[in-house]
N, C-alpha and C positions, 0 to 999 in steps of 0.2 A: 305524604301526599305530593303528587307531581304538580309543579307550578308551570302553567302554560304562559306563553307570551301573549299579552292582550293588546288591544288597539290603543289603550290609554298609555301604555308603556312606550309604544312606538311613537306616538305623538309627542310624548315628553322628550324622547331621545332626539327627535327631529327639531324640536323647539330649542333644546340645548345646543344643537349644532348650528341652528340659524343665529343664535345669539353670539356665536364666535365671529369676530370681525375678519379673521384670516381664513375661514373655512373654504370660501369659494376660490381664493387664490391657491390654497393648497390642493384643493380638488382638481383644479385645472392643471396644475403642475404634475401631480401624480398620475392622473389619467393619461396625460400626453407623454410623460417621460419615464414612468415607472418608479417604483419605490427606491431602488438603489441609486439611480441617477439623481433623483430629487434630493435624497438625503446625504449625498456624497459631500465630504468635507475636503476641499481642495488644499487646505493648509496641511493636512496629514500627508498628502502626496509629496509636498516639498521636503519633508523630513525623511523620506525614504529613497534618497539618492543612492544608486548602486555603487557606492564607494566604501571600501572596507579596509581596516588596518591589517587584518589577516585574510589573505585571499589566495587560495590554492589554485595552481594551474591545472585545468581539467581539459578534456577533449570536447569535441563537438557534441552538442546536446542531442540525445536520442529522442525518438518519437514512437510512443506505444500505439499510435493511431487509434482506431476504434476498438480498443480492448481494455480490459481491466487489470493489466499486468504491471501496474506501477511499482509494486513491491519487488518484482523481479527485475525490472529495469533499474530501479534505484540501487539494488544490491549489486547487480552486475556492473553498473556505472562506478560504484565504490571500488569494486575489485579491479576494474580496468585501469584505474589511476596508478595502481602498483605496477601494472604491466607497462604503462606509458613511461613512468619514471625510471624503471629498471632496464627495460629493453629498448626504449626510445622508439616505440612504434608510432605510427602516424596519429594525428589528432582525431581523425575520423574512425579510428579503430573501435570496434565493438565486439563484445562476446555475444554468442548466439542466444538471443532470447527465445527463439523458436525451439531450440534443442531442449532447453529446460522446460519450456511450455509443454512440449510433447510428454515428457516424463512426469510432469506435474499432473496433467490430466489423467494419465494412465494410473498413477499411484492414487490419486483422489478417487478414481472409479473403484479401485480395489478396496480402498478404505471405506467407501460407502457401502459396498456389498458386504464387507465384514460387519459393519455396524447394523446392517439389515438383519443379518443372522443373529447378532447379539441381542437384538430387540424384537425378534420374531414372536416371542411369547407375549408381547405387550399389544394392546389394542391400537388401532390406527388413531383413535382419539386421544391417546396419551401425548403429553406435551413433547416428550423426547422423540417419539416416532414422527409426530407432525413437524417438528423442527428439522428432522433428518430428511423428510420427503420434500420439504419446502424448496431446498436447493441441494440436489444430490452432489453437484460439483459446480465450481465457478472459476472465474479467472483469478480472484483475489487470493492473498496469502500473507505470510509474515516471514521475517528474515530467517528464522530457524528452519522453516519449511524448505526454503531454497538451499540452505546449507546441507540439509539432509539429502536432498536430491543430488547435489553436486558430489557429496561424499560417496554416494552410491553409483551414480552414472557418469561422473566427470563433467567436463565442460569443453566447449569447442568455440573457435572464433566464428563470427557471423558468416564468413565466407564458406565455412564447411556446412552450414545449414541455415540458409537465409530465410527471411520472412516469406509467408505465403498469403494468399487472399484471406484465408481463414484465421491466420494468426493475427493479421492486421485488423480484421473485422470478425470478431469472435461470436457474434450473436447467433448466427446460423448453427455453428458447431455446438455451442452451448445448448441451444434449443433441442437439437436432435440427440445429442449425447445424454442429456437429462431425461429425454423421453425414453430412450433405451434403458437407462438405469432404473427409472421408475417401473418400467415393464418388467425388468429383471427382478425388482424387489417383490412384485406380485408373485412371480414364479418361486422365488426362494421362500417367501413366507408360506406359500401353499405347501411346499415340500416339507417344511418344518411342521406345519399343522397336520400333515398326513403321516408324520413319524417316519419320513424317509431316512435311509441309512446315511451315515456320515460320508461314505464313499460316493453315494449318488449325489449328495449335495455338493461335494468337492468337485465331482466331474462336471456337474451343471455349471458351477461357478467358473471353472476353467474354460468351458466353452464360451461363457459370457465375456470373459477377459480377452479371449482370442478375437471375438467380434469387436470389442472396444479397440484393441490394437489395430485391427483392420480399418476401422473408422478413422482413427487418429492418423494413420499413415496416408490414407486417401486425402485427408483434409490438411495435414501439416507437412507431409513428406516423410520419407523413410529416415529414421534417426541415424545420424552419422556414426559409423563404427571405427573407421580409419580415415585419416585425411593428411594432406601435406600442409604444414603451416609455413608459408613463405611470405616474406615482407622485406621492404627496404626501410631501414631506420632513418631517423632524422638527419643522420650524416650521410645518407644515400648508400650505406653499406647493405649488401644483399644477404639475407639469412633464409635458411630452409631447414625444417625438421620434417623429414619425409616418413609417411606411413605410421604416424603416431595415433594412439587411441585417445578417446576423451578422458579416460582415467589418467593416462600418462601426461596429457597436456595439463590437467589439473595439478598433478603432483609436481610437474616441472615449473609451471608458471604462476600458480595461484595459491599454493598451499598456505603461504604466510597470511593471506587475507581471510582465511576461514578459521584459523586456530585462535583459541583463547578469547572468544567473544563472551560477553556477559550472559546472553541467553544460551541455554543448553538445548539439547535435543532430547525429548520433545520440547515444545515451546514453553519457556520458563522466563518469568519476569522478576527482576529485583525492584521492589517498590522503594523509590527514593524521593526526597524533596526536589522540587524543580531547581532550587538553587544549587544543590549538589550535582544534579544532572548537567546543568550548564557548566559548572567547573570542569567536569569530566570531558564534556564536549570541547571546551576551549583547549584543554590539555592535548586532546587528540588532534585538533586542528593545528596547534602550535608545532606538533611533531610531523606535520605534513600529511595527515590522514583525514579523509573526509568522514562524515557521520551520517549513517542511515537513520531516518526518523519517520515515525508515523503520526499523522495529524488529521484533523477534520478540515480539509482544504477549502470547503465551500463556505466556511464561516468568515464573514467580514473580509472578503478578498476580491480583488479585481484581476481577472485572468489576463485580459488584454494588456494592462499596464504592468502586471507582474508584481502586485503589492498585496501583502497580507498584514493588516493592521487593525487593531480594535477601534481605532479612531477614524477609520476610513469612511464609515457610514454612521449616521445617527438616526435610525428609524424611530427610536423612542422619542426624540425631540420632534420629529416630523408628525407623529401621530399623537403626541402628548400622552404617552402611555408608558408605564413601567414595564420594560421588557427584560429586566435584569434577572440572571440566574447564575448561581455559582457553578464552578466547573463540575463539582460532584453532582449538583442538581441536574445539570444538563445530561450527564451520563445516566442517572437514575430515572429520569423522566423521558428519555428517548429523544432529547433535543440534539444530542451530539454523540459521536463515536468516531473511531479511527476510520477514515474513508480513503486515505491516499498516503503513499509513501514517497519520499523524496530524499535528497542528499544535501546536507549542509557542507558547503565548500569554503565558507569564509565567515568572519565576524568582525564587527566594528567595535573596538574597545575604547571607551572614554573614561579616563582615570581608573583603568583596570576593570570597568564594568561594561557588559555588553549592552548595546543600544539597538542594534539591528544585525541580522544574519543573512548571509548570501546562500541562496537555495538553488540547486540544480534540479529542474523538473524534467519530466520525460514526455512532454507534449510538443516537441519540436521547437524550432527557432522562431516561429511566428508569434509567440506569446512572450510577454515580459521583455527583458533585454536579451535578445537572441536566446531565449529559452530559460534564462535565469530570473529568479524572483527575489524580492527583498521582503524579509519577514521581521517585523518589529519584535522587540524583546517582550512586550506586553502580549502580543499575539501568541508567542511561544508559551507564555505562562498559561494562557486560557485554552489553547486548542491543540497543543502537542501532547501526545500520550506515551510515545515510546522512543527510546534511543537504542542504538547498538554501539556499545563501548568496549574497546579492548580491555581485557582484565588487567593488563599491566598498569593501567591508570587508576585502578580502584585502590582505596585505602584498605588496610588490614581488616578493619571492622566491616567494610562493605564486602570484602571477599568472604569473610566468615558468614555473613548474612546470606550470601549467594549459595553457600553450601547447604543451607538448611532445607529441610523437606518443605516443599511449597504447599500452599493452600490451593486445593483444586476448585476452580470456578465452574459453574454450570455452563453447558455448551452455548447458551444464549446470552451469557454475560457480555456486556458491551466491550470489555477488555479482550474478548476473543474475536472481535471483528476482524475481518480480513481486508487488507488494503487492496 
């Protein structure tokens, strides 16, 4: 039997509220200032000073603008540190996020069309088809996806393929590319339903990809095939590598940064305790290497101040209501998932234990401390889900575990979220 809300209940709730001496004060504060401002604990901010015992030298913070390419920016920022340290390029040097963005959207389009064909025998009402059609492609991704792109297409400096209006503001491109892909899905599903030949289906799909390539070129620019890499190093010495390809640039300058990572291709995760992941991250930082990580950045964080801390806000105290959930419960009940990728570039160790971490974001220099955030160790425990660690730092037992056949998760599993 369905229980409706009745007037007696409402009167009781209002009476209970009226009996609270602080209710009007809290109501005035929250209605004027909002939940976060009212529940912010300023003592937490004092503990998040941006000072770290291990602090890597990094370049100027990049800015992904109005796009969802944090995973791409974070990975390329990790790789450029190697270039800066080895070749002494300028602090404002960046690898082209637009180049990898072009090929990412092209490959995602093909991946979508292939999955449309694989599921063409299923009804539109099936969960797998509905999940597929919900977002044919998007800006988000994971570390291994970028590695796969770079291994296939190479990489270029930002000067060889700079940002465009549509790479900086991706909403329009995503809208119309997804519209086209959904249209193409109807055509492919109809061909399969009509028992069209494999040759006819392949020809149709090839035409679709040709149109996708044209759309991406108009929106993002023609992808670089050859370019001159010229720069002055920090000692003012001039260097030039003329007429090199993206693949040659990758092999020459960045191959060390993509080899021997924990995650394989396709995306594969090694499930470890947070304490073990922290030890590995600290080892990597101590060796001068930054750490790519994925987290739920919107939880208990202040973007303007650049602070991520579980003690920063106390909405449970404000509302006098139990809002607690375990990390597993947040994932299972849809309260949390990986939403953003960033780079760890430092850590503050007290008696050998981490208390806070330095984080390089990709939202420009106007947030945090010139683009850098401070993440408390407790926040890492609760809201960080992935690290990318070089295999050389793993124990023998962890290496053996990494070699095991993985458990395949459903496409909609929260651990498959794209940052």
